[in-house]
N, C-alpha and C positions, 0 to 999 in steps of 0.2 A: 504494500500500500504506500510505501515511501515514494515510489516512482511517480504517482499521479500528481502530487502537489508540485514536484519539480517540473513535470511535463507541462502542467498548467502555467507555471511561472515562466517557463521557457517560451511557450507559444503565445501566451496572453498579450504581451505588448505588440507583437507583429500583427495579430489578428485584429486587435483593437484599433490600430492605426491604419489598416488597409481600407482604402475607399472602394474596393471592388465589390460588385454585387454578390459574388460568391462568398466573400468574407462576411457580408451581412447575413447570408443564409447560415453559415457556420456559427456566427455569433448567436443567432436566434436559436439554433439547435442546441448550443451549449447552455443557453439560459434555460431552455425547457428541460434539458437533462439535469442541470443543477437543481431546479425546482422539484423535479420528480425524485431526485436523490434525497433532498432534504425532507420531503414529505414521507417517503418510504423509510428513511432512516429514523425519523421520529416515531413512526408506527412500529418499526422493528425494535427500537430501544424499549418500548413499552411492552413488547411481546417477544422477549429474548429467545424463547424456546421454539419459535415458529420458523422452521427450516425453509419453508416456502418464501417467506419475506426476506430472509437472508440470501437465498438464491437469486431472487429478483433484484435485490440491492447490488449483489455482485455483478449481475447482468448489466445493470445501468452503469456501474463504474466501468465495466468493460466497453460499453458503447461509447462512453465519454472518452476513454483512452483511444479507442479506434478513431473517433472523430478528430481528436487533437492530432493524432499521427497523420491522418489524411490531410489535414490542413498544413501540417509541417512539410509533408512531401510536396504538396502543391506549391507552397511558398518557395521551396528550394528550386523547383523547376522554373519558376517565373521571377 
């Protein structure tokens, strides 16, 4: 889990400054993912023994990581 905060910190400034329409789409997707993560994390914290919630939370973190890596690869190419 250590990698995600570093990845967000690494990608964040570039995606925030980019005026491209694609960056706007990625920013919106990341906002939605962050919101879903926060909501699900709060629910999972209240229900620690629910494996389904933990699995879904891990899935959301994975999707966020994938999205950040996709943006990073796009930014390197352009």
